[in-house]
Backbone as a chain_set.jsonl record, in Angstrom:
{"seq": "XXXXXXXXXXXXXXXXXXXXXXXXXXXXXXXXXXXXXXXXXXXXXXXXXXXXXXXXXXXXXXXXXXXXXXXXXXXXXXXXXXXXXXXXXXXXXXXXXXXXXXXXXXXXXXXXXXXXXXXXXXXXXXXXXXXXXXXXXXXXXXXXXXXXXXXXXXXXXXXXXXXXXXXXXXXXXXXXXXXXXXXXXXXXXXXXXXXXXXXXXXXXXXXXXXXXXXXXXXXXXXXXXX", "coords": {"N": [[0.571, -1.088, -0.206], [0.559, 1.886, -0.651], [1.728, 5.049, 1.027], [0.696, 8.075, 1.486], [1.439, 11.22, 1.995], [-0.61, 13.566, 4.013], [-0.909, 17.495, 3.277], [-2.403, 20.384, 4.726], [-2.71, 22.462, 3.919], [-1.826, 24.008, 0.188], [0.563, 25.737, 0.625], [1.637, 24.635, 2.443], [2.496, 21.848, 1.785], [4.205, 22.907, -0.515], [6.421, 24.004, 0.6], [7.359, 21.42, 2.777], [8.263, 19.793, 0.43], [10.487, 21.542, -0.639], [11.939, 21.073, 1.441], [12.583, 18.548, 1.788], [13.764, 17.892, -0.417], [15.968, 19.445, -0.227], [17.039, 18.168, 2.171], [17.941, 15.744, 0.814], [19.846, 16.717, -0.555], [21.526, 17.476, 1.411], [22.081, 15.046, 2.687], [23.82, 13.895, 0.676], [25.52, 15.411, 0.013], [26.988, 15.13, 2.732], [27.722, 12.908, 2.051], [29.465, 12.253, -0.117], [30.331, 14.748, -1.011], [28.942, 15.883, -3.213], [26.174, 16.923, -5.0], [22.422, 16.124, -6.47], [19.66, 16.928, -8.478], [16.613, 15.916, -10.46], [13.978, 18.029, -11.581], [10.9, 18.662, -11.96], [8.793, 20.405, -14.099], [6.138, 22.471, -15.005], [3.124, 24.248, -13.141], [3.007, 23.637, -10.416], [5.038, 23.241, -9.16], [6.501, 24.993, -8.72], [6.054, 27.202, -6.475], [7.782, 25.403, -4.929], [10.532, 25.841, -5.39], [10.975, 28.008, -5.251], [11.226, 28.441, -2.445], [13.05, 26.306, -1.906], [15.495, 27.303, -2.956], [16.001, 29.204, -1.157], [17.044, 28.207, 0.917], [20.162, 27.45, 3.138], [22.07, 26.119, 1.868], [25.14, 24.26, 0.045], [25.526, 25.154, -2.771], [27.058, 25.559, -4.464], [27.515, 23.177, -4.886], [25.982, 21.739, -6.326], [23.805, 19.955, -8.807], [21.547, 20.656, -10.569], [19.2, 19.257, -13.109], [16.492, 18.159, -15.305], [13.532, 16.937, -15.323], [11.875, 16.532, -17.4], [11.033, 18.506, -20.949], [9.762, 20.803, -23.146], [10.406, 20.827, -26.597], [11.206, 24.1, -27.167], [12.888, 26.791, -27.233], [14.399, 28.524, -24.542], [13.485, 31.296, -24.264], [11.058, 31.17, -24.328], [7.731, 31.115, -23.493], [6.666, 28.59, -22.815], [8.343, 27.268, -21.614], [10.663, 24.759, -19.589], [12.718, 24.707, -18.737], [13.187, 27.797, -18.534], [11.033, 28.401, -16.362], [12.042, 26.956, -14.179], [14.852, 27.941, -13.634], [14.567, 30.685, -13.35], [12.568, 30.519, -10.907], [14.736, 29.415, -9.189], [16.753, 31.472, -9.527], [18.028, 32.766, -7.363], [19.84, 30.202, -5.986], [20.875, 29.847, -8.367], [23.201, 32.336, -8.85], [24.488, 31.595, -6.383], [25.887, 29.977, -7.593], [25.017, 27.427, -7.966], [24.822, 24.529, -10.264], [23.378, 23.459, -13.847], [21.883, 21.695, -15.59], [20.587, 21.889, -18.651], [18.086, 20.655, -21.043], [17.056, 21.274, -23.198], [17.459, 21.631, -26.727], [18.987, 23.588, -29.75], [18.087, 22.308, -32.569], [17.574, 20.973, -35.508], [15.133, 18.903, -35.2], [13.036, 17.674, -32.799], [14.005, 14.92, -32.104], [16.793, 14.894, -32.436], [17.862, 16.767, -30.808], [16.761, 15.421, -28.632], [18.983, 13.341, -29.057], [21.375, 14.734, -28.298], [20.978, 15.848, -25.495], [20.744, 13.603, -23.991], [23.236, 12.299, -23.798], [24.224, 14.296, -22.504], [23.172, 13.829, -20.431], [23.616, 10.955, -19.938], [25.31, 9.984, -17.807], [24.495, 11.247, -15.632], [23.391, 10.402, -12.039], [20.802, 10.895, -9.746], [20.089, 11.989, -6.641], [17.581, 13.279, -5.76], [14.505, 13.186, -7.383], [11.952, 15.152, -8.217], [8.919, 14.75, -9.067], [5.972, 15.28, -11.075], [2.282, 15.243, -11.692], [-0.358, 14.514, -14.582], [-3.647, 15.565, -15.042], [-4.773, 13.43, -16.367], [-3.085, 11.453, -15.696], [-0.323, 11.387, -16.911], [3.122, 12.022, -16.271], [5.862, 12.712, -15.822], [7.047, 13.554, -19.275], [5.638, 10.68, -20.236], [3.09, 10.204, -21.612], [-0.555, 9.116, -21.775], [-0.93, 6.626, -24.221], [1.76, 7.485, -25.892], [4.067, 6.91, -24.562], [5.26, 4.239, -24.7], [8.272, 3.655, -25.439], [9.597, 5.533, -23.568], [8.887, 4.351, -21.246], [9.907, 1.959, -21.522], [11.364, -0.875, -19.855], [13.66, -1.924, -20.292], [14.863, -0.415, -22.136], [18.38, 1.812, -22.999], [18.842, 4.59, -23.13], [18.631, 7.75, -21.73], [17.352, 9.783, -22.076], [14.69, 10.806, -24.245], [12.997, 11.882, -27.17], [9.54, 13.115, -27.48], [6.407, 12.495, -28.875], [3.538, 13.854, -28.289], [0.239, 14.35, -28.838], [-1.804, 15.518, -27.359], [-0.462, 16.708, -25.14], [-0.31, 19.988, -23.198], [0.915, 22.807, -23.972], [2.973, 22.076, -26.087], [3.578, 19.767, -28.401], [5.726, 18.213, -29.098], [8.567, 16.704, -27.268], [10.588, 16.674, -24.672], [12.037, 13.897, -22.235], [13.322, 12.14, -19.589], [14.06, 8.931, -19.497], [12.351, 6.223, -18.262], [14.528, 3.861, -17.204], [16.287, 6.13, -16.625], [15.236, 7.839, -14.834], [14.908, 5.317, -12.717], [17.759, 5.035, -11.671], [18.025, 6.972, -9.742], [18.545, 7.828, -6.781], [16.037, 8.264, -4.782], [12.272, 8.91, -5.515], [10.376, 11.918, -5.506], [7.07, 12.571, -5.606], [4.406, 14.928, -6.132], [1.264, 16.159, -5.705], [-1.898, 17.345, -5.87], [-4.953, 18.564, -5.39], [-8.157, 17.342, -4.931], [-9.344, 15.518, -7.547], [-6.766, 15.157, -8.846], [-5.807, 13.444, -6.855], [-7.492, 11.279, -6.805], [-7.255, 10.117, -9.472], [-4.661, 9.165, -9.395], [-5.284, 7.104, -7.346], [-6.677, 5.656, -8.883], [-4.77, 4.557, -10.696], [-3.039, 3.231, -9.471], [-4.398, 1.156, -8.519], [-5.34, 0.166, -10.528], [-3.445, 0.026, -12.908], [-3.657, 1.955, -15.055], [-2.111, 4.456, -16.397], [0.589, 5.971, -17.281], [1.784, 6.961, -14.655], [1.865, 5.138, -13.17], [4.231, 3.955, -13.307], [5.924, 4.903, -11.852], [5.874, 3.641, -9.64], [6.628, 0.915, -9.864], [8.473, -2.29, -9.814], [11.554, -2.393, -9.015], [12.071, 0.292, -9.102], [13.083, 3.574, -7.739], [12.907, 4.422, -4.175], [9.669, 5.994, -3.237], [8.027, 8.804, -2.258], [4.889, 10.016, -1.81], [3.11, 13.446, -2.024], [0.709, 15.24, -0.742], [-1.929, 17.818, -1.272], [-4.878, 19.332, -0.685]], "CA": [[0.223, 0.034, -0.048], [1.28, 3.254, -0.71], [1.699, 5.682, 1.822], [0.706, 9.523, 0.934], [1.265, 12.354, 3.227], [-1.478, 14.847, 3.447], [-0.631, 18.728, 4.07], [-3.378, 20.735, 5.232], [-2.594, 23.847, 2.431], [-0.811, 23.878, -0.972], [1.639, 26.301, 0.964], [2.776, 23.372, 3.558], [2.874, 21.219, 0.984], [5.637, 23.513, -1.075], [7.718, 24.225, 2.297], [7.601, 19.862, 2.747], [8.648, 19.823, -0.635], [11.539, 22.098, -0.233], [12.941, 20.884, 2.774], [12.47, 17.182, 1.049], [14.897, 18.199, -1.713], [17.163, 19.983, 0.505], [17.091, 16.796, 3.516], [18.524, 14.949, 0.392], [21.133, 17.386, -0.774], [22.467, 17.689, 2.722], [22.682, 13.801, 2.617], [24.466, 13.432, -0.366], [26.728, 16.357, 0.504], [27.628, 14.835, 3.649], [28.269, 11.609, 1.7], [30.395, 12.622, -1.304], [30.466, 16.071, -1.098], [28.329, 16.922, -4.569], [24.475, 16.505, -4.654], [22.214, 16.627, -7.503], [18.465, 16.581, -8.181], [15.481, 16.242, -11.501], [13.321, 18.924, -11.214], [9.492, 18.839, -13.06], [7.871, 22.242, -14.719], [4.486, 22.899, -14.601], [2.571, 25.656, -12.15], [2.678, 23.545, -9.714], [6.46, 22.892, -8.142], [6.996, 26.716, -8.69], [6.668, 27.698, -4.974], [8.997, 24.725, -4.115], [11.692, 25.724, -6.036], [11.154, 29.428, -4.805], [11.419, 27.839, -0.509], [13.913, 25.499, -1.865], [16.218, 28.443, -3.143], [15.833, 30.326, -0.218], [17.743, 27.036, 1.719], [21.449, 27.688, 2.975], [22.848, 24.792, 0.97], [26.39, 24.351, -0.403], [25.195, 25.514, -3.747], [28.28, 25.191, -6.137], [28.326, 21.657, -5.171], [24.589, 21.099, -6.453], [23.8, 20.208, -9.838], [20.221, 20.527, -11.095], [18.701, 19.202, -14.153], [15.323, 18.327, -15.585], [12.534, 15.237, -15.383], [11.333, 16.168, -18.997], [10.896, 19.435, -21.051], [9.121, 21.323, -24.339], [10.786, 21.205, -27.464], [10.998, 25.027, -26.986], [13.664, 27.477, -26.341], [14.293, 28.961, -22.949], [12.801, 32.513, -24.125], [9.676, 31.066, -24.706], [7.268, 30.976, -21.626], [5.983, 27.373, -22.13], [10.048, 26.299, -21.304], [10.046, 24.43, -18.093], [13.931, 25.593, -18.228], [12.888, 29.392, -18.171], [10.782, 28.646, -14.85], [13.35, 26.415, -12.875], [16.147, 28.776, -14.044], [14.019, 31.736, -12.656], [12.204, 30.339, -9.578], [16.044, 29.4, -8.655], [17.347, 32.284, -9.549], [19.186, 33.074, -6.256], [20.674, 29.533, -6.226], [21.912, 30.28, -9.533], [23.542, 33.268, -8.414], [25.025, 31.195, -5.73], [26.849, 28.63, -7.73], [24.494, 26.033, -8.612], [24.956, 24.29, -11.964], [22.281, 23.855, -13.998], [21.706, 20.371, -16.92], [19.649, 21.873, -20.039], [17.758, 19.537, -21.869], [16.574, 21.116, -24.673], [19.089, 22.074, -27.241], [18.73, 23.91, -31.091], [18.596, 21.193, -33.412], [16.392, 20.599, -36.561], [14.671, 18.062, -35.154], [13.303, 17.127, -31.211], [14.928, 13.713, -32.04], [18.183, 15.45, -32.83], [18.192, 17.576, -30.016], [16.677, 14.07, -27.84], [20.093, 13.204, -29.347], [22.445, 16.011, -27.47], [20.51, 15.756, -24.384], [21.254, 11.807, -24.028], [24.162, 12.441, -23.949], [24.833, 15.021, -21.615], [22.203, 13.153, -19.093], [23.369, 10.005, -19.635], [25.984, 9.792, -16.398], [23.654, 11.637, -14.39], [22.745, 9.869, -11.103], [20.363, 11.984, -9.119], [19.733, 11.982, -5.073], [16.205, 12.811, -5.633], [13.644, 13.552, -8.755], [10.686, 15.729, -8.467], [8.012, 13.965, -10.122], [4.544, 15.825, -10.515], [1.461, 14.165, -12.724], [-1.032, 15.269, -14.97], [-5.338, 14.996, -14.892], [-4.408, 12.309, -17.635], [-2.004, 10.266, -15.289], [0.91, 11.313, -17.355], [4.499, 12.176, -15.146], [7.547, 13.676, -16.599], [6.825, 13.511, -20.591], [4.628, 9.982, -20.717], [1.823, 10.607, -22.318], [-0.711, 8.138, -22.245], [-0.546, 6.552, -26.123], [3.029, 8.062, -26.19], [4.801, 6.596, -23.816], [5.984, 2.817, -24.675], [9.659, 4.005, -25.468], [9.981, 5.729, -21.977], [8.43, 3.107, -20.445], [10.512, 0.282, -21.916], [12.643, -1.231, -18.765], [15.255, -2.37, -21.213], [16.073, 1.237, -22.844], [19.191, 2.26, -22.303], [19.053, 5.713, -23.518], [18.504, 8.669, -20.246], [16.817, 11.189, -22.837], [14.239, 10.304, -25.58], [12.114, 12.42, -27.76], [8.294, 12.472, -27.567], [5.277, 13.567, -29.736], [2.24, 14.122, -27.454], [-0.736, 15.496, -29.299], [-2.598, 15.888, -26.073], [0.372, 17.512, -24.298], [-0.587, 21.244, -23.328], [2.222, 23.913, -24.621], [3.951, 21.756, -27.022], [3.395, 18.269, -28.621], [7.355, 18.123, -29.077], [9.045, 16.939, -25.931], [12.03, 15.671, -24.365], [11.794, 13.627, -20.822], [14.016, 11.744, -19.205], [13.227, 7.163, -19.48], [12.337, 4.89, -16.884], [15.803, 3.721, -16.958], [17.053, 7.547, -15.94], [14.945, 7.663, -13.315], [15.314, 3.986, -11.655], [18.996, 5.03, -11.342], [17.838, 8.012, -8.703], [18.428, 7.239, -5.016], [14.491, 8.802, -4.675], [11.475, 9.808, -6.042], [9.107, 12.712, -4.533], [5.776, 12.627, -6.463], [3.256, 15.935, -5.545], [0.506, 16.072, -6.412], [-2.513, 18.676, -5.794], [-6.503, 18.465, -5.608], [-8.642, 15.641, -5.025], [-9.229, 14.982, -9.056], [-5.47, 14.033, -9.162], [-5.489, 12.153, -5.853], [-8.272, 9.999, -6.884], [-6.419, 9.584, -10.644], [-3.403, 8.048, -8.907], [-5.352, 5.96, -6.78], [-6.852, 4.316, -9.688], [-4.097, 3.913, -11.572], [-2.147, 2.328, -8.469], [-5.494, 0.012, -8.602], [-5.485, -0.571, -11.917], [-2.26, 0.326, -13.697], [-3.672, 2.445, -16.07], [-1.783, 5.412, -16.432], [1.958, 5.673, -17.044], [2.223, 7.583, -13.228], [1.781, 3.81, -12.117], [5.703, 2.832, -13.507], [7.007, 4.829, -11.224], [5.943, 2.516, -8.606], [7.52, -0.547, -10.429], [9.541, -3.058, -8.847], [12.894, -1.737, -9.778], [12.095, 2.208, -9.11], [13.794, 3.896, -6.426], [11.643, 4.624, -3.067], [8.954, 7.174, -3.535], [7.116, 9.416, -1.017], [3.774, 10.588, -2.277], [2.749, 14.418, -0.884], [-0.429, 15.93, -1.494], [-2.587, 18.921, -0.633], [-6.129, 19.675, -1.068]], "C": [[0.922, 1.347, 0.247], [0.832, 4.519, 0.215], [1.762, 7.484, 1.462], [-0.121, 10.117, 1.775], [0.418, 13.291, 2.881], [-0.939, 16.159, 4.058], [-2.571, 19.521, 4.104], [-3.143, 22.187, 4.06], [-1.35, 23.51, 1.401], [0.504, 24.828, -0.291], [2.229, 25.592, 1.561], [3.235, 22.296, 2.675], [4.322, 21.537, 0.064], [6.601, 23.484, -0.175], [8.235, 22.487, 2.468], [8.448, 19.529, 1.666], [9.958, 20.305, -1.038], [12.403, 21.612, 0.498], [13.411, 19.157, 2.409], [13.485, 17.253, 0.641], [15.98, 18.731, -0.966], [17.938, 19.527, 1.747], [18.256, 16.287, 2.187], [19.83, 15.371, -0.402], [22.093, 17.332, 0.251], [22.964, 15.848, 2.837], [23.828, 13.441, 1.718], [25.745, 14.063, -0.389], [27.686, 15.904, 1.263], [28.429, 13.865, 2.762], [29.203, 11.58, 0.518], [30.839, 14.087, -1.834], [29.861, 17.042, -2.551], [26.645, 16.374, -3.924], [23.925, 16.868, -6.34], [20.525, 16.302, -8.129], [17.832, 16.697, -9.695], [14.353, 17.082, -11.145], [12.393, 18.704, -12.517], [9.478, 20.102, -13.487], [6.727, 21.883, -14.143], [4.309, 23.693, -13.842], [2.819, 25.105, -10.803], [3.545, 23.541, -8.55], [6.825, 24.688, -7.92], [7.484, 27.424, -7.443], [7.4, 26.844, -4.105], [10.143, 25.164, -4.314], [12.026, 27.145, -5.559], [12.089, 28.792, -3.247], [12.928, 27.261, -0.981], [15.365, 26.726, -1.994], [16.545, 28.999, -2.062], [16.906, 29.151, 1.124], [19.108, 27.323, 1.831], [22.52, 26.506, 2.629], [24.326, 25.441, 0.431], [25.871, 24.158, -1.977], [26.2, 25.045, -4.991], [28.409, 24.092, -5.906], [27.151, 20.953, -5.346], [24.615, 21.488, -7.881], [22.172, 20.13, -10.096], [19.501, 20.877, -12.614], [17.195, 19.121, -14.313], [14.613, 16.817, -16.235], [12.305, 15.435, -17.092], [11.32, 18.452, -19.525], [10.615, 19.428, -22.405], [10.193, 21.281, -25.347], [10.583, 22.966, -28.11], [12.313, 25.828, -26.608], [13.724, 28.233, -24.701], [13.54, 30.273, -23.015], [11.29, 32.16, -24.33], [8.718, 30.519, -23.401], [6.711, 29.437, -21.197], [7.665, 26.484, -21.564], [10.077, 26.236, -19.818], [11.839, 24.789, -17.627], [14.187, 27.255, -17.898], [12.441, 29.419, -16.69], [11.36, 28.254, -13.848], [14.113, 27.312, -13.197], [15.609, 30.133, -13.115], [13.179, 31.788, -11.251], [13.565, 30.082, -8.756], [17.137, 30.198, -9.054], [18.548, 32.482, -8.206], [19.739, 31.954, -5.81], [21.579, 29.344, -7.003], [22.933, 31.29, -9.25], [24.618, 32.862, -7.302], [25.936, 30.319, -5.705], [26.206, 27.473, -8.476], [24.917, 25.714, -10.352], [23.677, 23.794, -12.37], [22.506, 22.673, -15.303], [20.764, 20.942, -18.155], [18.822, 20.361, -20.364], [17.03, 19.644, -23.471], [17.807, 21.911, -25.866], [18.327, 22.439, -28.994], [19.096, 23.019, -31.659], [17.049, 21.221, -34.203], [15.272, 19.71, -36.055], [14.441, 17.461, -33.51], [14.079, 15.96, -31.372], [16.141, 13.709, -32.075], [18.516, 16.192, -31.175], [17.729, 16.634, -28.191], [18.808, 13.552, -27.671], [21.324, 13.778, -28.067], [22.298, 15.396, -26.039], [21.188, 14.381, -23.537], [22.658, 11.879, -23.485], [25.089, 13.441, -22.618], [24.165, 14.448, -20.075], [22.425, 11.649, -18.849], [24.048, 9.162, -18.429], [25.902, 10.334, -15.508], [23.29, 10.6, -13.089], [21.988, 10.961, -9.857], [20.102, 11.455, -7.848], [18.429, 11.984, -5.216], [15.43, 13.423, -7.094], [12.117, 13.607, -8.23], [9.554, 15.989, -9.143], [6.628, 14.67, -10.226], [3.502, 14.518, -11.499], [0.324, 14.876, -13.194], [-2.555, 14.541, -14.254], [-5.256, 13.531, -15.546], [-3.737, 10.961, -16.782], [-1.162, 10.194, -15.754], [1.565, 11.719, -16.314], [5.504, 12.055, -16.215], [6.377, 14.031, -18.334], [5.87, 12.447, -21.07], [3.593, 10.444, -20.351], [0.894, 9.575, -22.572], [-0.692, 8.037, -23.757], [0.47, 6.823, -26.579], [4.063, 7.574, -25.562], [5.506, 5.333, -23.707], [7.347, 3.117, -24.561], [10.233, 4.676, -23.778], [10.2, 4.797, -20.802], [8.953, 1.408, -19.921], [11.828, 0.048, -20.783], [13.707, -1.645, -19.047], [15.612, -1.544, -22.123], [17.331, 1.681, -21.793], [19.591, 3.583, -22.858], [18.422, 6.34, -22.352], [17.603, 9.127, -21.212], [15.662, 10.515, -24.124], [12.865, 11.398, -26.131], [10.515, 11.76, -27.183], [7.551, 13.052, -28.126], [4.029, 12.605, -29.197], [1.196, 14.693, -27.856], [-1.598, 15.991, -28.361], [-2.093, 16.473, -25.288], [0.046, 18.93, -24.189], [0.947, 21.903, -23.807], [2.914, 23.536, -25.675], [3.628, 20.001, -27.488], [4.498, 17.019, -28.544], [7.722, 17.721, -28.015], [10.339, 15.951, -25.572], [11.981, 15.26, -22.692], [12.927, 12.272, -20.672], [13.396, 9.732, -18.887], [13.155, 7.015, -17.954], [13.508, 4.443, -16.237], [16.065, 5.077, -16.109], [16.788, 7.163, -14.429], [15.021, 6.468, -12.036], [16.661, 3.897, -11.348], [18.81, 6.492, -10.127], [18.073, 7.149, -7.504], [16.55, 7.263, -4.508], [13.856, 9.454, -5.543], [10.646, 10.958, -4.91], [8.021, 12.723, -5.626], [4.915, 13.819, -5.822], [2.973, 16.518, -6.352], [-0.63, 17.223, -5.318], [-3.867, 18.581, -5.747], [-6.984, 17.266, -5.102], [-8.855, 14.961, -6.434], [-8.009, 14.29, -9.3], [-5.47, 13.0, -7.912], [-6.534, 11.045, -6.421], [-7.926, 9.559, -8.411], [-5.276, 9.062, -10.578], [-3.856, 7.047, -8.41], [-5.833, 4.91, -7.578], [-5.578, 3.929, -10.484], [-2.63, 3.519, -10.829], [-2.809, 1.184, -8.556], [-5.176, -0.695, -9.665], [-4.382, -0.126, -13.171], [-2.219, 0.998, -14.926], [-3.67, 3.637, -16.833], [-0.483, 5.553, -16.415], [2.783, 6.34, -15.586], [2.414, 6.544, -12.726], [3.353, 3.418, -12.112], [6.197, 3.283, -12.873], [7.229, 4.406, -9.909], [6.328, 1.026, -8.795], [8.502, -1.2, -9.42], [10.849, -2.599, -9.574], [13.279, -0.373, -10.099], [12.755, 2.306, -7.704], [12.374, 3.99, -5.054], [11.127, 5.552, -3.262], [8.439, 7.018, -2.759], [6.759, 10.455, -2.391], [3.761, 11.982, -1.084], [1.765, 14.97, -1.833], [-1.083, 16.875, -0.553], [-3.824, 19.119, -1.284], [-5.93, 21.082, -2.397]], "O": [[1.649, 1.681, 1.182], [-0.318, 4.951, 0.139], [2.833, 8.038, 1.214], [-1.276, 10.007, 2.187], [0.453, 13.865, 1.793], [-0.523, 16.114, 5.215], [-3.594, 19.103, 3.561], [-4.198, 22.546, 3.537], [-0.281, 22.957, 1.66], [1.583, 24.549, -0.815], [3.454, 25.645, 1.446], [4.37, 21.848, 2.839], [5.263, 20.754, -0.069], [7.632, 22.834, -0.348], [9.431, 22.252, 2.298], [9.471, 18.918, 1.977], [10.62, 19.569, -1.769], [13.607, 21.692, 0.252], [14.487, 18.683, 2.777], [14.379, 16.675, 1.26], [17.075, 18.254, -1.265], [18.934, 20.029, 2.268], [19.444, 16.417, 2.482], [20.683, 14.581, -0.806], [23.297, 17.171, 0.052], [24.132, 15.526, 3.055], [24.719, 12.689, 2.112], [26.812, 13.531, -0.697], [28.883, 16.003, 0.994], [29.655, 13.956, 2.702], [29.715, 10.472, 0.357], [31.515, 14.393, -2.816], [30.095, 18.202, -2.888], [26.215, 15.776, -2.938], [24.535, 17.519, -7.189], [20.311, 15.09, -8.168], [18.411, 17.551, -10.368], [13.716, 16.642, -10.188], [12.779, 18.596, -13.681], [10.354, 20.868, -13.086], [6.424, 21.226, -13.147], [5.373, 24.226, -13.524], [2.878, 25.946, -9.905], [3.212, 23.722, -7.379], [7.348, 25.277, -6.973], [8.559, 27.976, -7.21], [7.699, 27.125, -2.944], [10.967, 24.939, -3.428], [13.203, 27.491, -5.459], [13.311, 28.754, -3.104], [13.925, 27.745, -0.445], [16.129, 26.868, -1.039], [17.718, 29.37, -2.068], [17.348, 29.661, 2.153], [19.621, 27.519, 0.729], [23.579, 26.214, 3.185], [24.632, 26.633, 0.381], [25.817, 23.004, -2.4], [26.05, 24.408, -6.034], [29.336, 23.545, -6.504], [26.979, 19.849, -4.829], [25.05, 22.536, -8.357], [21.686, 19.152, -9.529], [19.28, 21.959, -13.159], [16.518, 19.869, -13.608], [14.943, 16.019, -17.113], [12.559, 14.538, -17.895], [11.516, 19.386, -18.748], [10.967, 18.458, -23.076], [11.186, 21.837, -24.878], [10.012, 23.199, -29.176], [12.839, 25.452, -25.561], [12.753, 28.257, -23.945], [12.912, 30.567, -21.997], [10.451, 33.047, -24.484], [9.031, 29.676, -22.56], [6.419, 29.018, -20.077], [7.835, 25.308, -21.243], [9.738, 27.096, -19.004], [12.183, 25.061, -16.477], [15.085, 27.775, -17.235], [13.026, 30.091, -15.841], [11.367, 28.838, -12.764], [13.625, 28.028, -12.323], [16.329, 30.522, -12.195], [13.09, 32.812, -10.574], [13.56, 30.533, -7.61], [18.3, 29.801, -8.988], [19.762, 32.303, -8.307], [20.482, 32.316, -4.898], [22.707, 28.896, -6.793], [23.972, 30.743, -9.619], [25.594, 33.602, -7.179], [26.607, 29.86, -4.781], [26.712, 26.767, -9.348], [25.2, 26.473, -11.279], [22.814, 23.64, -11.505], [23.475, 22.927, -16.019], [20.094, 20.02, -18.618], [19.064, 19.248, -19.897], [16.677, 18.864, -24.356], [18.79, 22.602, -25.597], [17.386, 21.779, -29.436], [20.263, 22.646, -31.541], [15.91, 21.397, -33.77], [14.257, 19.895, -36.726], [15.372, 16.888, -32.943], [15.051, 15.977, -30.616], [16.757, 12.68, -31.797], [19.565, 15.93, -30.587], [18.116, 16.951, -27.067], [19.562, 13.478, -26.701], [21.897, 13.128, -27.192], [23.128, 14.676, -25.483], [22.004, 14.39, -22.615], [22.882, 11.217, -22.472], [26.179, 13.267, -22.075], [24.608, 14.637, -18.942], [21.821, 11.023, -17.979], [23.649, 8.06, -18.054], [26.694, 10.295, -14.566], [22.626, 9.7, -13.602], [22.684, 11.718, -9.179], [19.835, 10.254, -7.895], [17.834, 10.947, -4.92], [16.097, 14.191, -7.787], [11.343, 12.696, -7.937], [9.197, 17.04, -9.675], [6.046, 14.578, -9.145], [3.822, 13.383, -11.85], [-0.122, 15.785, -12.494], [-2.709, 13.612, -13.461], [-5.808, 12.581, -14.989], [-3.844, 9.782, -17.117], [-0.569, 9.139, -15.53], [0.903, 11.875, -15.288], [5.707, 11.338, -17.195], [5.28, 14.587, -18.38], [5.195, 12.73, -22.06], [3.174, 10.922, -19.297], [1.203, 8.896, -23.551], [-0.504, 9.005, -24.494], [0.558, 6.557, -27.778], [5.149, 7.839, -26.077], [6.306, 5.184, -22.783], [7.785, 2.837, -23.445], [11.14, 4.216, -23.085], [11.046, 4.559, -19.94], [8.789, 0.516, -19.089], [12.928, 0.6, -20.821], [14.661, -1.774, -18.279], [16.544, -1.774, -22.894], [17.392, 1.837, -20.574], [20.798, 3.7, -23.074], [17.6, 5.613, -21.795], [16.602, 8.458, -20.957], [16.125, 9.656, -24.873], [11.878, 11.584, -25.419], [10.246, 10.653, -26.718], [7.707, 14.273, -28.113], [3.659, 11.45, -29.408], [0.99, 15.753, -27.264], [-2.181, 17.034, -28.657], [-2.836, 16.991, -24.454], [0.086, 19.392, -25.33], [1.96, 21.211, -23.909], [3.513, 24.398, -26.319], [3.484, 19.163, -26.598], [4.466, 15.826, -28.243], [7.17, 18.462, -27.202], [10.812, 14.921, -26.051], [11.896, 16.182, -21.882], [13.244, 11.563, -21.627], [12.453, 9.442, -18.151], [13.679, 7.491, -16.947], [13.664, 4.525, -15.019], [16.027, 4.991, -14.882], [17.382, 6.652, -13.48], [15.145, 6.658, -10.827], [17.023, 2.863, -10.787], [19.906, 6.912, -9.756], [17.795, 5.956, -7.379], [15.994, 6.312, -3.96], [14.333, 10.327, -6.267], [10.421, 10.738, -3.72], [8.489, 12.981, -6.735], [4.694, 13.53, -4.646], [3.514, 17.134, -7.271], [-0.249, 17.76, -4.278], [-3.962, 18.347, -6.952], [-6.279, 16.283, -4.872], [-8.523, 13.776, -6.488], [-7.955, 13.166, -9.799], [-5.135, 11.825, -8.069], [-6.165, 9.871, -6.393], [-8.394, 8.446, -8.65], [-4.778, 8.499, -11.553], [-3.301, 5.976, -8.658], [-5.672, 3.708, -7.369], [-5.54, 2.768, -10.893], [-1.509, 3.491, -11.336], [-2.163, 0.142, -8.667], [-4.82, -1.871, -9.747], [-4.775, -0.011, -14.332], [-1.311, 0.909, -15.752], [-4.544, 4.014, -17.613], [-0.076, 5.218, -15.302], [3.999, 6.281, -15.403], [3.136, 6.583, -11.73], [3.818, 2.729, -11.204], [7.259, 2.706, -12.643], [8.208, 4.591, -9.187], [6.3, 0.157, -7.923], [9.118, -0.691, -8.484], [10.909, -2.526, -10.801], [14.155, 0.1, -10.823], [12.91, 1.442, -6.841], [11.196, 3.65, -5.165], [11.922, 6.438, -3.575], [8.132, 5.947, -2.236], [7.358, 11.103, -3.248], [4.117, 11.933, 0.094], [1.796, 15.143, -3.051], [-0.918, 16.844, 0.666], [-3.822, 19.072, -2.514], [-6.926, 21.584, -2.919]]}, "num_chains": 1, "name": "protein.A"}
């Protein structure tokens, strides 16, 4: 049975999310002197990133990367890179490192090739995941996630064409293989609708988010607020 930690308010949820990531960083820093995380885009986690940036961490030793990205440049309002680098600007000003996923290329597939080279050796201390109302996580969209979810895939980043995705159908995303190498996963969701969708996915395995809970994946904690 999956344990879901409930918070009374979304503000409390965001503060707890930031603290969970900060704790993972401090643990990694104490063990080996460096730390890293894969962060999701979208509107939900932005307050958590602002809270995270305010924590007194050893930022020059921390690397931040992306769970997924739209095939748009950072100047585009739909860019996850833009949102994350803005929300975490104080951390980057103090020396945090960033690994982009978008690259200028003729096709999203070629951009994914570049990103895969950059990401193939990254091992995350924590990955912050979100979930859409359709049960997608990362850019693993229903009907367009088979390659990303293949447990035998060797790539860290692949291209995805998801016709129903908001913002841009062409996406770049970490694979299940890449996330399986993380030390921990944190799934953060809000609202009764998403909670019900997650429970349905866990009971029936009918949405990509269920892959996060499969054998071989890292320990996962679910945080929720109404």
